[in-house]
Backbone as a ProteinNet text record, in pm:
[ID]
protein_1_A
[PRIMARY]
XXXXXXXXXXXXXXXXXXXXXXXXXXXXXXXXXXXXXXXXXXXXXXXXXXXXXXXXXXXXXXXXXXXXXXXXXXXXXXXXXXXXXXXXXXXXXXXXXXXXXXXXXXXXXXXXXXXXXXXXXXXXXXXXXXXXXXXXXXXXXXXXXXXXXXXXXXXXXXXXXXXXXXXXXXXXXXXXXXXXXXXXXXXXXXXXXXXXXXXXXXXXXXXXXXXXXXXXXXXXXXXXXXXXXXXXXXXXXXXXXXXXXXXXXXXXXXXXXXXXXXXXXXXXXXXXXXXXXXXXXXXX
[TERTIARY]
-252.6	-378.5	-322.8	-172.4	-148.6	-233	-211.7	-252.7	-362.9	-424.1	-605.9	-637.5	-538.4	-658.4	-612.6	-494.2	-483.4	-539	-558.3	-729.4	-843.2	-881.7	-993.3	-1018.4	-912.3	-871	-862.7	-804.9	-768.9	-991.5	-1037.6	-1167	-1279.7	-1235.5	-1318.4	-1322.3	-1143.3	-1153.6	-1189.4	-1196.6	-1270.8	-1390.6	-1432.2	-1597.9	-1640.8	-1542.9	-1532.3	-1512.8	-1422.6	-1416.5	-1555.3	-1589.3	-1766.8	-1847	-1864.2	-1959.9	-1929.5	-1764.4	-1729.5	-1802.9	-1799.5	-1825.6	-1926.8	-2035.7	-2174.5	-2212.7	-2200.9	-2176.8	-2180.5	-2055.4	-2040.2	-2144.6	-2196.1	-2238.7	-2375.1	-2421.9	-2566.6	-2514.6	-2416.5	-2435.1	-2338.2	-2262.6	-2204.2	-2075.6	-2011.7	-1909.4	-1765.7	-1704	-1522.4	-1516.5	-1518.4	-1544.4	-1614.8	-1746.6	-1836.1	-1819.5	-1811	-1690	-1622.8	-1535.4	-1381.1	-1521.5	-1574.6	-1639	-1723.9	-1761.7	-1802.9	-1709.8	-1647	-1515.4	-1491.8	-1428.5	-1405.6	-1533.2	-1653.7	-1736.3	-1803	-1875.6	-1932.1	-1810.5	-1678.5	-1572.1	-1606.1	-1578.6	-1562.8	-1637.8	-1806.4	-1959.8	-1947.6	-1895.2	-1873.8	-1778.2	-1671.2	-1571.4	-1632.2	-1605	-1661.9	-1825.7	-1869.4	-2005.7	-1891.1	-1835.2	-1752.7	-1681.8	-1643	-1559.2	-1615	-1738	-1849.5	-1859	-1894.4	-1966.7	-1909.9	-1766.3	-1670	-1589.7	-1650	-1489.9	-1379.4	-1379	-1248.9	-1154	-1021.4	-950.6	-931.4	-973.7	-951.6	-829.2	-694.7	-624.2	-481.1	-411.1	-334.9	-185.2	-135.1	32.3	78	121.9	216.6	157.1	164.6	80.3	172.6	254.7	348.9	390.6	371.3	338.3	221.8	113.3	5.2	-63.8	51.5	45.9	113.9	233.2	269	187.3	162.9	58.5	-40.5	-123.9	-227.4	-184.5	-73	-8.4	20.2	113.5	102.5	-8.6	-134.2	-235.3	-326.8	-392	-444.7	-455.9	-249.5	-182.1	-181.7	-161.5	-173.5	-312.9	-417.9	-557.3	-572.5	-527.9	-579	-480.7	-409	-292.5	-332	-409	-485.5	-587.2	-688.8	-763.8	-742.6	-663.2	-624.7	-547.2	-541.6	-447.2	-527.3	-632.2	-801.9	-873.3	-890.8	-955.1	-858.9	-797.1	-670.6	-572	-606.2	-538.8	-621.2	-615.7	-704.9	-673.3	-819.4	-793.2	-694.7	-682.6	-619.4	-450.8	-421.4	-289	-305.8	-373.8	-391.6	-348.3	-461.9	-465	-326.5	-250.3	-135.1	-26.3	-12.6	36.4	22.5	-69.6	-145.6	-107.8	-55	-25.9	141.6	180.6	330.5	399	307.6	338.8	440	356.7	443.1	641.3	599.2	698.2	838	755.3	858.2	911.3	765.8	827.6	954.1	894.8	1015.3	1154.4	1132.9	1284.9	1386.2	1284.5	1326	1387.8	1309.7	1373.7	1496.9	1507.6	1598.9	1749.1	1737.4	1830.7	1876.2	1760.2	1802.5	1731.9	1689	1648.1	1737.4	1838.9	1961.7	1902.2	1892.2	1876.5	1701.3	1639.7	1498.2	1467.3	1603.9	1612.4	1546.7	1525.5	1465.4	1412.6	1585.1	1527.6	1377.9	1360.2	1243.8	1143.3	1097.4	1005.4	995.6	1101.7	1088.3	1063.6	1155.1	1050.7	970.9	847.7	724.4	681.5	694.3	642.2	634.4	774.8	801.1	721.6	686.2	654.2	472.7	400.1	265	275	358.8	336.9	350	442.2	412	275.3	177.4	58.1	-46.5	-12.8	-140.7	-98.7	20.1	41.1	-14.3	32.4	-73.2	-207.9	-277.8	-420	-489.8	-380.9	-435.5	-419.2	-249.3	-196	-219.1	-166.4	-189	-93.3	-168	-47.7	-70	57.7	72.8	89.9	-1.7	-28	98.1	116.2	246.7	221.1	72.7	-15.6	-35.1	3.7	-55.9	70.1	186.7	347.4	288.2	228.6	230.4	141.7	42.2	-26.3	-25.3	97.8	149.5	249.2	287.6	394.9	338.9	269.7	86.9	92.3	43	33.5	115.6	251.1	323.1	403.4	357.4	397.8	279.4	143.3	67.4	115.8	134.7	169.1	316.2	440.6	541.3	463	376.8	311.1	249.4	192.4	104.5	195.1	298.5	398	445.6	449.5	557.8	409.4	250.9	168.1	137.8	188.3	205.3	310.4	413.8	523.4	536.7	461.9	400.2	277.5	171	115.7	142.3	270.3	324.5	404.2	499.9	553.2	418.9	291.8	195.5	144.1	165.3	94.5	226.3	357.8	482.5	459.6	428.7	409.5	285.3	238.9	71.1	-64.8	-46.4	-159	-297.2	-397.1	-508.7	-485.4	-555.5	-620.6	-735.6	-800.4	-966.1	-905	-788.1	-772.1	-711.2	-609.1	-540.8	-615.9	-719.1	-797.5	-912.2	-949.5	-1043.6	-963.3	-855	-783.6	-753.9	-703.3	-701.3	-854.1	-939.7	-1079.5	-1071.4	-1100.3	-1141.7	-1052	-874.2	-816.6	-913	-939.1	-1049.3	-1112.5	-1203	-1332.4	-1251.9	-1183.9	-1119.3	-1101.3	-1006.8	-986.7	-1092.6	-1225.4	-1329.5	-1389.3	-1376.8	-1432.3	-1397.6	-1276.7	-1198.7	-1279.8	-1249.9	-1276.1	-1459.2	-1514.9	-1693.8	-1705	-1648.8	-1631.6	-1592.6	-1484	-1463.6	-1563.9	-1578.1	-1627.9	-1817.5	-1838.7	-1999.9	-2001.1	-2149.1	-2165.4	-2220.3	-2255.2	-2314.9	-2463	-2495.7	-2589.4	-2675	-2622.9	-2701.1	-2790.9	-2846.8	-3003.3	-3013.7	-3088.6	-3119.5	-3026.7	-3027.4	-2929.7	-2754	-2747.6	-2619.1	-2603	-2672.8	-2619.4	-2583.3	-2673.7	-2673	-2553.7	-2491.4	-2377.6	-2267	-2268.3	-2187.2	-2124.9	-2276.2	-2284.8	-2210.5	-2213.6	-2138	-1952.5	-1949	-1801.4	-1763.8	-1815.2	-1830.4	-1779.1	-1855	-1836.5	-1738.6	-1758.4	-1640.1	-1511	-1508.7	-1374.8	-1330.6	-1436.9	-1421.8	-1305.6	-1372.6	-1314.7	-1244.5	-1199.7	-1096.9	-974.4	-1004.8	-851.5	-851.1	-941.5	-926.9	-817.6	-874.5	-811.9	-650.7	-623.6	-527.2	-451.3	-459.6	-350.4	-343.4	-411.7	-400.5	-281.5	-285.9	-235.8	-32.1	-82.7	72.9	94.1	56.1	48.6	159.2	122.8	205.2	281.1	408.6	499.2	554.5	550.6	649.4	521.2	617	556.3	549.3	638.3	671.4	528.1	561.6	456.9	303.3	282	129.5	132.5	266.3	282.3	225.5	289.4	251.6	108	60	-100.9	-178.3	-103.8	-225.6	-251.6	-179.6	-200.1	-349.1	-372.1	-493.4	-667.6	-623.2	-731.8	-781.5	-679.1	-689.4	-795.8	-761.2	-822.3	-952.7	-982.8	-1123.6	-1195.4	-1155.1	-1210.1	-1238.5	-1136.6	-1173	-1336.3	-1332.8	-1434.4	-1524.3	-1571.7	-1671.6	-1756.6	-1576.4	-1650.6	-1708.9	-1649.5	-1736.3	-1875.1	-1892.7	-2010.8	-2146.5	-2106.3	-2161.8	-2148.7	-2061.2	-2021.3	-2020.1	-2032.3	-2013.8	-1923.8	-1807.4	-1657.5	-1585.7	-1535.5	-1479.5	-1322.2	-1267.2	-1102.2	-1080.6	-932.6	-888.3	-764.1	-720.3	-612.1	-508.9	-415.7	-377.6	-390.5	-523.1	-565.9	-536.6	-608.5	-596.2	-454.9	-373	-241.1	-170.1	-211.7	-207.4	-236.3	-361.5	-436.4	-375.7	-339	-254.2	-104	-57.2	106.8	99.7	-9	-64.1	-86.6	-159.4	-170.6	-66	33.5	175.5	262.1	269.4	360.8	278.7	177.6	141.7	163.5	154.2	151.2	328	404.9	566.7	565.1	515.3	565.4	489	388.5	366.3	451.7	471.1	576.3	699.5	749.8	849.2	868.4	759.7	681.9	691.5	636.8	626.4	736.9	889.4	964.1	1069.8	1041.1	1104.6	1097.3	1038.4	893.4	943.1	1087.4	1141.8	1031	1049.7	942.3	999.5	995.2	1068.9	943.9
-2874	-2775.4	-2649.6	-2628.9	-2501.7	-2389.2	-2430.8	-2298.6	-2315.7	-2440.6	-2462.7	-2320.6	-2336.8	-2325.5	-2098.1	-2145	-1935.1	-1889.8	-1956.1	-1886.6	-1895.9	-2003.5	-1945.6	-1849.7	-1800.9	-1709	-1576.3	-1577.5	-1454.7	-1417.3	-1554.6	-1554.4	-1445.9	-1531.5	-1463.5	-1316.9	-1295.8	-1171.3	-1073.5	-1066.2	-1028.6	-991.2	-1107.2	-1118.3	-988.3	-1047.7	-917	-787.6	-741	-620.8	-589.2	-705.2	-646.1	-552.9	-633.1	-650.9	-521.8	-476.7	-351.9	-235.7	-267.2	-109.2	-93.9	-201.2	-237.6	-140.6	-177.4	-167.7	-28.9	44.8	181.6	282.7	215.1	281.7	266.3	202.7	212.4	282.5	301.6	464.6	352.2	265.2	220.1	278.4	287.1	370.7	260.8	362	265.3	127.5	246.7	114.5	57.8	26.7	-21.5	-134	-89.8	-236.2	-306.8	-249	-310.9	-397.8	-339.4	-442.7	-569.3	-576.2	-702.4	-759.8	-657.5	-796.7	-865.5	-817.9	-967.7	-1023.7	-943.3	-969.9	-1131.8	-1183.3	-1332.7	-1445.9	-1367.7	-1498.5	-1515.8	-1425.4	-1446.3	-1555.6	-1475	-1549.9	-1703.1	-1756.8	-1868.4	-1927.8	-1884.6	-1976.3	-2015.5	-1926.2	-1994.8	-2093	-2073.7	-2148.3	-2307.4	-2341.8	-2411.9	-2482.1	-2410	-2446.2	-2485.3	-2454.8	-2522.4	-2659	-2616.3	-2733.3	-2852.7	-2835.7	-2947.4	-2985.5	-2917.8	-2901.5	-2919.2	-2745.8	-2774.8	-2634.5	-2679.4	-2570	-2443	-2270.5	-2202.7	-2139.4	-2199.2	-2163	-2164.9	-2060.1	-2089.5	-2129.5	-2192.5	-2280.5	-2160.9	-2041.1	-1971.5	-1787.2	-1787.8	-1623.5	-1531.3	-1530.9	-1430.3	-1410.6	-1552.4	-1583.1	-1462.2	-1506.7	-1432.3	-1294.4	-1233.1	-1109.6	-1071.8	-1096.9	-1004.3	-1027	-1163.6	-1124.5	-1054.2	-1019	-950.8	-821.1	-813.9	-626.5	-587.4	-718.8	-658	-632.2	-760.3	-763.5	-681.6	-630.4	-459.4	-366.1	-343.8	-242	-210.4	-304	-324.8	-279.3	-305	-274.5	-225.4	-93	32.6	143.3	145.1	209.8	168.7	32.7	56.1	88.6	72.4	166.5	339.8	365.7	521.3	542.5	481.8	489.3	519	367.3	409.2	558.4	589.1	753.7	821.6	912.1	952.4	946.3	792.4	817.3	772.3	756.5	738	532.4	479.8	351.1	257.4	316.6	176.4	201	347.4	350.6	290.4	311.5	232.5	99.2	43.6	-140.6	-158.4	-105.9	-87.1	-98.7	-32.2	-33.8	-175.8	-158.1	-288.8	-401.3	-398.7	-590.9	-532.3	-464.5	-547.4	-589.9	-659.1	-741.2	-829.8	-908.8	-1021.7	-1005.5	-837.5	-805.3	-821	-730	-744	-906.7	-980.6	-1112	-1193.1	-1114.2	-1194	-1120.3	-999.4	-942	-982.5	-1016	-1104.1	-1159.7	-1298.8	-1402	-1405.6	-1324.9	-1298.2	-1255.4	-1164.8	-1137.4	-1211	-1281.2	-1373.5	-1503.5	-1530.8	-1681.2	-1778.9	-1787.1	-1882.7	-2033.7	-2105.1	-2278.4	-2203.8	-2096.4	-2111.6	-2025.8	-1947	-1851.7	-1887.1	-1793.8	-1947.1	-1788.1	-1790.9	-1665.7	-1698.1	-1787.9	-1848.6	-1760.2	-1819.8	-1769.8	-1642.9	-1571.9	-1429.3	-1346.4	-1392.3	-1321.4	-1328	-1423.5	-1437.4	-1359.4	-1330.5	-1286.1	-1110.6	-1036.9	-965.4	-932.3	-1030.2	-1011.7	-1035.6	-1047.5	-1066.3	-905.4	-823.2	-670.4	-635	-641.3	-558.9	-614.9	-689.7	-722.9	-702.5	-602.5	-536.7	-400.6	-351.1	-186.8	-178.1	-263.9	-287.9	-239.3	-331.5	-323.9	-210.3	-147.6	-25	90	85.2	176.3	288	321.7	406.2	510.3	658.8	747.2	845.6	959	982.5	1140.8	1245.7	1362.3	1410.9	1542.8	1626.7	1614.9	1621.3	1614.1	1474.6	1355.3	1218.2	1173.7	1218.7	1136.7	1092.4	1122.8	1054.4	960.7	982.6	875.8	735.3	754.2	649.7	626.7	676.2	605.6	501.9	564.9	500.2	365.2	385.8	280.2	146.5	206.1	136.2	75.9	150.3	65.5	-87.4	-53.4	-135.3	-270.9	-244.1	-344	-406.7	-388.4	-432.5	-477.7	-460.9	-480.5	-601.3	-606.4	-702.9	-865.4	-824	-887.1	-1012.8	-881	-955.2	-1023.9	-1015.7	-1065.9	-1187.8	-1232.5	-1334.2	-1442.3	-1395.1	-1484.9	-1532.8	-1473.1	-1530.5	-1616.8	-1588.3	-1665.1	-1810.8	-1775.3	-1964	-2015.8	-1918.8	-1966.5	-2055.6	-2033.8	-2025.5	-2187	-2235.2	-2338.6	-2416	-2345.3	-2439.1	-2515	-2435.8	-2535	-2583	-2624.8	-2701.6	-2641.6	-2468	-2350.8	-2423.8	-2467.9	-2468.5	-2395.7	-2351.6	-2221	-2131.2	-2197.9	-2151.3	-2071.3	-2123	-2028.6	-1943	-1949.4	-1793.3	-1714.7	-1760.3	-1646.6	-1599.2	-1665.1	-1653.3	-1512.7	-1594.2	-1452.5	-1298.6	-1312.7	-1159.7	-1161.9	-1237.8	-1173.2	-1091.9	-1151.2	-1064.3	-925.2	-969.8	-778.9	-724.2	-720.2	-700.9	-589	-673.7	-617.2	-520.7	-562.8	-458.4	-337.3	-312.6	-214.2	-65.5	-217.5	-94.2	-67.4	-48.4	29.1	147	160.3	330.8	350.1	327.6	388.6	450.4	331.2	335.8	478.8	442.1	618.4	755.2	750.3	852.6	878	748.9	832.9	777.9	713.7	692.9	571.4	464.2	419.5	398.3	523.5	583.3	567.2	584.8	508.3	425.3	275.3	196.6	197.4	87.6	28.7	-83.2	-171.5	-353.4	-383.2	-351.1	-380.1	-376.5	-238.9	-161.8	-291	-364.2	-439.4	-596	-592.4	-740.6	-798.3	-653.8	-640.4	-623.3	-613.9	-577.2	-759.7	-814.5	-949.7	-1023.9	-993.3	-1053.5	-1011.3	-914.8	-843.5	-984	-982.8	-1096.7	-1250.6	-1272.2	-1445.8	-1468.7	-1372.9	-1431.8	-1372.6	-1266	-1213.7	-1363.5	-1458	-1548.7	-1653	-1668.3	-1822.9	-1781.5	-1647.4	-1580.5	-1608.4	-1562.3	-1575.5	-1724.1	-1798.2	-1962.4	-2009.2	-1993.3	-2029.5	-2012	-1851.8	-1721.2	-1845	-1853.2	-1904.7	-2032.4	-2145.3	-2248.6	-2266.6	-2160.9	-2161.5	-2132.9	-2034.9	-1968.7	-2051.9	-2192.3	-2263.8	-2383.2	-2404.3	-2531.4	-2440.9	-2491.1	-2518.9	-2385.8	-2299.4	-2187.2	-2083.1	-2004	-1903.4	-1789.8	-1782.9	-1740.9	-1810	-1915.1	-1943.5	-1933.7	-1923.7	-1841.1	-1643.2	-1590.8	-1433.2	-1415	-1495.5	-1472.3	-1491.2	-1612.5	-1602.6	-1508.1	-1464.3	-1306.4	-1248.8	-1267.8	-1129.1	-1159.6	-1339.9	-1326.4	-1272.1	-1169.8	-1109.3	-983.9	-984.7	-834.5	-940.7	-988.8	-1059	-1091.8	-1174.4	-1177.9	-1086	-956.1	-834.4	-729.6	-745.9	-679.8	-739.6	-875.5	-968.7	-928.8	-899.9	-910.9	-748.1	-624.1	-540.9	-505.7	-630.6	-570.3	-652.5	-748.9	-817.7	-731.2	-669.8	-604.7	-430.3	-344.8	-206	-181	-349.7	-283	-220.7	-229.1	-197.2	-171.2	-152.9	-182	-206.3	-267.1	-301.3	-266.1	-215.3	-183.6	-318.2	-290.9	-420.9	-413.2	-316.3	-319.5	-359	-386.1	-377.1	-598.1	-617.3	-736.7	-842.5	-744.5	-751.4	-821.1	-729.5	-732.2	-820.2	-920.3	-1000.7	-1091.1	-1098.6	-1260.8	-1302.6	-1147.8	-1117.2	-1210.4	-1181.8	-1193.8	-1367.2	-1436	-1551.5	-1654.3	-1584.9	-1662.9	-1688.6	-1536.7	-1550.6	-1649.4	-1631.5	-1753.4	-1890.3	-1943.2	-2047.1	-2114.4	-1968	-2001.9	-2038.9	-1981.5	-2010.7	-2180.1	-2235.3	-2342.6	-2421.8	-2417	-2467.4	-2537.6	-2397.4	-2425.7	-2489.7	-2479.4	-2565.1	-2738.3	-2715.4	-2857.8	-2922.9	-2829.1	-2911.1	-2906.3	-2793.6	-2798.2	-2755.6	-2829.1	-2792.4	-2811.4	-2764.1	-2688.7	-2571.7	-2529.1	-2453.8	-2288.7	-2256.7	-2130.5	-2030.5
-321.6	-243.3	-172.6	-142.2	-83.4	-176.7	-322.1	-438.5	-405.9	-441.2	-396	-262.2	-202	-71.2	-90.5	-180	-146.9	-283.8	-403.1	-442.3	-400.2	-314.7	-236	-135.8	-95.2	-25.6	-79.5	-225.8	-300.2	-350.9	-377.1	-421.9	-318	-168.5	-66.3	-30.2	-51.5	-23.3	-132.2	-246.1	-347.4	-338.3	-269.4	-241.9	-183.3	-8.3	104.9	-4.9	-39.2	-126.8	-184.9	-280.1	-271.5	-204.9	-104.4	34	98.8	100.8	186.5	110.1	-34.7	-91.2	-108.1	-135.3	-103.6	66.6	136.9	298.7	280	210.9	253.9	191.4	57.3	-40.6	-5.3	132.6	193.9	343.8	347.2	479.1	580.6	555.1	669.5	711.1	874.9	862.6	853.6	830.2	867.8	948	1079.2	1193.8	1211.3	1142.1	1179.6	1040.5	988.4	864.9	919.1	1017.3	1070.7	1160.6	1254.2	1334.6	1302.5	1168.6	1079.6	992.2	1050.7	925.2	1090.7	1212.4	1282.5	1371.8	1431.7	1455.5	1445	1298.3	1258.6	1340.7	1241	1280.5	1439.9	1513.9	1613.1	1670	1619.3	1674.8	1636.9	1520.6	1415.1	1523.6	1540.6	1558.4	1706.8	1792.6	1935.7	1964.2	1881.1	1845.3	1799.3	1676	1711.6	1773.2	1834.9	1919.8	2037.2	2082.4	2203.1	2154.1	2034.4	1972.5	2000.9	1949.4	1938.3	2034.7	2144.5	2287.5	2237.2	2159.3	2091	2252.4	2258.5	2342.9	2261.9	2306.2	2246.4	2319.1	2385	2435.6	2338.4	2341.2	2192.5	2280.6	2133.4	2145.1	2177.3	2159.5	2136.5	2186	2272.5	2278.4	2202.5	2218.4	2158.8	2014.2	1954.8	1786	1765	1827.9	1801.5	1816.3	1927.1	1978.8	1852.5	1806.8	1636.9	1565.8	1520.9	1413	1432.5	1558	1566.2	1568.2	1624.1	1622.2	1470.6	1388.8	1260	1211.2	1195.2	1067.2	1113.5	1256.2	1301.9	1210.7	1258.8	1223.4	1079.4	954.9	863.4	794.4	839.2	755.2	854.2	916.8	935.1	851	875	797.4	634.2	580.4	433.9	447	577.9	545.2	519.7	577.8	633.4	449	366.2	232	177.3	185.8	61.8	112.7	226.4	261	152.7	171.8	159.1	3.4	-68	-153.2	-307.2	-424.2	-531	-483	-523.1	-466	-519.4	-610.1	-782	-693.7	-622.7	-547.3	-408.8	-344.5	-237.4	-243.8	-324.4	-335.8	-374.9	-505.8	-500.6	-400.6	-272.9	-139.9	-88.9	-64.5	12	-50.6	-198.3	-219.3	-268.1	-168.8	-149.8	-65	11.5	106.1	38.4	-50.3	-124.5	-168	-206.6	-246.2	-155.2	-21.7	100.2	126.2	153.8	151.2	56.4	-23.7	-169.3	-113.9	-90.1	-66.1	88.9	197.2	274.9	273.8	186.3	115.9	36.7	-51.9	-89.4	10.8	87	139.8	299.6	347.1	449.2	436	381.5	349	312.1	277.5	328.5	190.4	256.7	117.6	122.1	173.1	143.5	-9.3	4.6	-137.7	-253.3	-339.7	-429.8	-536.2	-716.2	-779.6	-824	-869.5	-1010.1	-902.5	-786.2	-703.9	-690.5	-700.8	-621	-763.6	-856.7	-998	-1010.4	-1026.3	-1019.9	-934.9	-786.4	-730.5	-775.8	-839.1	-904.1	-1027.5	-1141.1	-1211.1	-1194.9	-1077	-1055.6	-997	-968.2	-905.6	-1038.5	-1168.2	-1252.3	-1308.5	-1300.1	-1375.5	-1256.1	-1135.9	-1031.2	-1028.4	-1136.3	-1133.3	-1330.2	-1374.9	-1498.3	-1548.6	-1453.3	-1402.4	-1280.1	-1191.5	-1140.9	-1191.3	-1220	-1251	-1187.5	-1043.7	-930.7	-963.8	-900.5	-911.2	-849.9	-767.7	-638.2	-641.9	-580.6	-637.5	-488.8	-518.5	-404.9	-326.3	-236.4	-100.7	-36.2	-129.9	-77.8	-60	-16	-21.4	126.2	262.8	342.1	382.7	294.8	292.6	228.6	88.1	48.2	128.7	250.2	317	377.9	438.5	580.6	488.3	325.2	269.7	251.5	234.8	192.7	357.2	429	541.6	619.6	548.7	578.5	520.7	365.8	331.1	369.8	455.6	516	618.5	752.5	806	804.8	654.7	620.2	634.4	553.7	494.1	648.7	761.7	903.2	946.1	918.7	919.7	860.4	757.6	703.8	728	741.8	763.5	916.7	1031.7	1163.5	1157.5	1037	1037.7	987.6	898.6	886.8	1020.7	1079.2	1213.8	1256.8	1325.3	1337.4	1340.8	1214.6	1120.2	1159.6	1171.4	1148.3	1269.8	1404.8	1514	1579.2	1476	1491.1	1521.7	1494.9	1527.7	1480.4	1507.4	1401.6	1360.6	1197.4	1144.6	1240.4	1241	1293.2	1466.7	1494	1636.4	1635.9	1525.4	1472.4	1450.6	1325.1	1325.1	1397.1	1505.8	1655.4	1684.4	1730.2	1771.5	1711.5	1578.7	1494.4	1506.4	1475.6	1469.6	1620.6	1712.2	1871.2	1893	1777.1	1805.1	1723.1	1624.4	1472.8	1550.2	1638	1745	1823.3	1885	1961.8	1920.3	1780	1754.8	1682.3	1661.4	1563.8	1728.7	1806.4	1891.6	1918.4	1951	1948.1	1817.7	1680.3	1574	1587.9	1630.4	1614.1	1764.5	1866.2	1930	1862.3	1751.9	1702.2	1589.8	1518.8	1410.1	1394.6	1532.2	1492.5	1427.4	1434.6	1312.5	1195.6	1164.4	1001.4	989.6	886.8	911	752.3	828.4	712.8	759	629.2	595.5	599.1	603.4	638.1	516.4	425.9	291.1	393.6	393.6	441.2	513.7	629.7	706.2	636.5	582.6	499.7	447.4	370.5	310.8	438.5	502.9	625.3	688.3	673.1	718.6	609.2	507	398.5	427.8	436.8	532.3	574.8	656.3	809.9	743.5	686.7	650.7	543.3	474.3	333.2	402.8	448.8	553	628.7	686.1	771.7	686.1	547.8	464.6	438.1	373.1	325.1	422	585.1	640.9	691.4	669	680.1	598.2	492.9	370.1	346.1	385.2	342.3	496.1	575.5	729.3	686.1	632.5	551.3	481.5	354.7	253.2	292.6	409.3	422	548.1	589.2	740.8	645.3	521.9	445.8	316	270.2	180.8	208.9	91.6	3.7	47.6	150.1	136.3	-31.4	-25.6	-187.2	-310.3	-319.3	-401.5	-383.9	-216.3	-162.9	-197.8	-157	-215.5	-372.2	-421.9	-563.2	-609.4	-557.6	-563.5	-572.8	-395.6	-335.5	-421.5	-561.5	-649	-733.1	-730.2	-799.9	-702.9	-588.1	-550.9	-672.6	-716	-792.2	-917.8	-979.8	-1059.6	-1057.5	-937.7	-914.1	-912.3	-858	-807.8	-885	-1009.8	-1144.2	-1213.3	-1226.6	-1289	-1166.2	-1011.9	-981.6	-1009.5	-1052	-1069.7	-1210.7	-1304.4	-1450	-1412.7	-1328.3	-1347.5	-1250.8	-1182.4	-1070.2	-1092.8	-1095	-1120.1	-1295.1	-1383.6	-1523.9	-1547.2	-1434.2	-1487.8	-1610.2	-1694.7	-1816.8	-1839.4	-1849.1	-1870.7	-2008.3	-2030.8	-2127.5	-2178.2	-2314.9	-2312.3	-2200.2	-2148.8	-2082.3	-1923.3	-1900.4	-1754.5	-1806.1	-1926.7	-1964.4	-1943	-2046.3	-1983.5	-1843.4	-1784.7	-1679.6	-1577.5	-1614.9	-1571.2	-1618.4	-1734.2	-1777.4	-1735.8	-1729	-1626.7	-1501.2	-1378.6	-1265.8	-1302.4	-1405.8	-1441.5	-1392	-1523.6	-1577	-1469.6	-1315.8	-1218.2	-1140.5	-1115.2	-1048.6	-1087.4	-1217.1	-1236.2	-1258.1	-1312.9	-1276.2	-1139.9	-1061.7	-923.2	-873.5	-911.9	-893.5	-957	-1089.9	-1133.8	-1095.2	-1040.5	-980.6	-823.1	-774.3	-658.6	-696.3	-768.5	-788	-846.6	-884.9	-941.2	-820.8	-725.4	-616	-493	-442.6	-317.9	-190.1	-170.4	-89.1	-30.4	92.3	194.1	130.5	20.9	31.8	30.4
[MASK]
++++++++++++++++++++++++++++++++++++++++++++++++++++++++++++++++++++++++++++++++++++++++++++++++++++++++++++++++++++++++++++++++++++++++++++++++++++++++++++++++++++++++++++++++++++++++++++++++++++++++++++++++++++++++++++++++++++++++++++++++++++++++++++++++++++++++++++++++++++++++++++

C-alpha cells in the first residue's frame, strides 16, 4: 500500500505540473500559481474537518513548524531555479531530495541503513538524468546551488512528514497546515509580482493545480508516514515518467531512445526497492 500511495502521489504531482504549465501559458503569475497551490486545499480540508467535527489542533507544533518552513522554502527555491535555469536542470536538482535522504540513511540510519534500497535511489536518479539531461552555463551556478538547496530542504520536509506520521498525526492535518503556510508565503509574492493576466482557462487550470496538489500531497504524506522512507523516495522518481507521458499526450513531446532507457531505469529502481522492502520490511 505504501508503494501504491506514492505512485498515486507521483501521478497527481505530474498532473499538477501540467496544470501549472497551462496556467502560466494563460497569463497566471508565479505567486498566483503558489496561492492556488494551497488555497483549494485549505478550503476543502476546513470544510471536511467542520463537517466531520474534526479538531485542527496539531499533535506537535514543532514538527509542523519545521515541516512547513523546510517545505515552503524548498518550493520557492525550486521555483527560482525553474525561472533561472533550463527546465530539465531545475527539475533534476529538485529531484535530488531522495539522494539526500539516501545519504542521511547511509551515514546516520543505523539499523535502518539498507544498501539495496540506497542503490535503488541512486539508479532512479541516473534514470532521471537520462530523461532530462540537465546542463548548467557559467553564469547559472548560483541558481543551480539554490536548486540543490531546494532538494535538500525538500528532503528535510519529507523526513518531518515521516515523523508526523509516526506520532499519529492524520495526513489531512499535515496537508492543511502546509497549505496554510503556502498561502501565507504567496501574499508577499503577489505584492511584489502581481496577479498576472490570467484568463478564465488560466483560472480553471489553477483550480486544477490546487485539487491535484491536494490529492498528491495527501497521498505523499501517507506514503512517507508508512514504512520505508527509501522505498518512497525511490518511487518518487516515477513522477518524471508520468510527466513525460503527459507531455507526449498534451504537448506532442517526443522522447528519444536514451529517454526511454532512463524511464526503464526508473521503473527498475522502483521495482528493486519494492522487492527489497517485501523481502526485508524494516522501515529504512
